[in-house]
C-alpha positions as CSV (number, residue, x, y, z in Angstrom):
1,X,118.7,111.8,74.8
2,X,122.9,112.0,75.2
3,X,124.0,114.7,77.8
4,X,127.5,115.7,77.5
5,X,129.2,118.5,79.2
6,X,129.9,121.9,77.9
7,X,133.8,121.7,78.1
8,X,133.6,118.1,76.8
9,X,131.2,119.8,74.2
10,X,134.0,122.6,73.6
11,X,136.8,120.1,73.0
12,X,134.9,117.9,70.4
13,X,132.4,120.2,68.9
14,X,133.0,118.7,65.1
15,X,132.8,115.2,66.1
16,X,129.2,115.8,68.1
17,X,127.8,117.7,65.3
18,X,129.1,114.7,63.0
19,X,127.3,111.9,65.3
20,X,124.5,114.1,65.3
21,X,123.7,114.4,61.6
22,X,124.7,110.1,61.0
23,X,122.4,109.0,63.9
24,X,119.9,111.8,63.5
25,X,119.8,111.8,67.2
26,X,119.9,114.9,69.3
27,X,122.5,116.0,72.1
28,X,121.8,117.8,75.1
29,X,124.6,119.9,76.5
30,X,125.1,121.0,80.1
31,X,126.5,123.2,82.2
32,X,127.4,122.4,85.8
33,X,124.4,119.3,85.1
34,X,121.7,122.3,83.8
35,X,120.7,122.2,80.3
36,X,121.5,124.9,78.3
37,X,121.6,124.2,75.0
38,X,120.1,120.7,72.3
39,X,122.0,119.9,69.1
40,X,119.0,117.9,66.9
41,X,119.7,117.2,63.3
42,X,118.3,119.6,60.7
43,X,115.6,119.0,58.3
44,X,116.7,118.0,54.9
45,X,116.4,120.8,52.5
46,X,114.8,120.2,49.4
47,X,116.0,121.2,45.9
48,X,114.0,122.0,43.3
49,X,115.6,120.9,39.6
50,X,116.4,123.9,37.6
51,X,114.1,124.9,34.5
52,X,115.8,125.9,31.3
53,X,114.0,128.7,30.4
54,X,112.0,129.3,33.9
55,X,111.9,133.3,33.3
56,X,110.2,133.1,29.4
57,X,107.9,135.9,29.3
58,X,109.2,138.0,32.7
59,X,110.9,140.6,30.5
60,X,110.9,142.3,27.6
61,X,114.3,143.1,25.7
62,X,114.0,146.3,24.2
63,X,116.4,147.7,21.6
64,X,119.9,146.4,20.0
65,X,121.5,144.7,23.5
66,X,124.7,143.7,21.4
67,X,125.7,147.0,19.8
68,X,128.0,150.0,21.9
69,X,125.5,152.1,23.1
70,X,127.5,155.0,21.8
71,X,129.4,155.8,18.6
72,X,132.8,154.1,19.0
73,X,134.0,157.4,16.7
74,X,133.4,159.4,19.4
75,X,135.9,157.6,22.2
76,X,139.8,159.3,22.0
77,X,141.7,155.6,23.1
78,X,139.9,154.0,20.1
79,X,140.7,156.4,17.5
80,X,144.2,155.2,17.5
């Protein structure tokens, strides 16, 4: 495992993270020679494919969902 001083890590943080991501090897950060943190690659994220209609049967539509709730003639701004 590679070791890097905290001052150098601070100056090259993004490059070190890219290196860890690319090589898959951890990097240990030291402060005055004492290890304080370890940067290691994360586990791959599993993405499940989205399924069309996956919520089917989970809810029920009651009533008319298209028409307005109130009569449009009751709205002052709509009358003109």
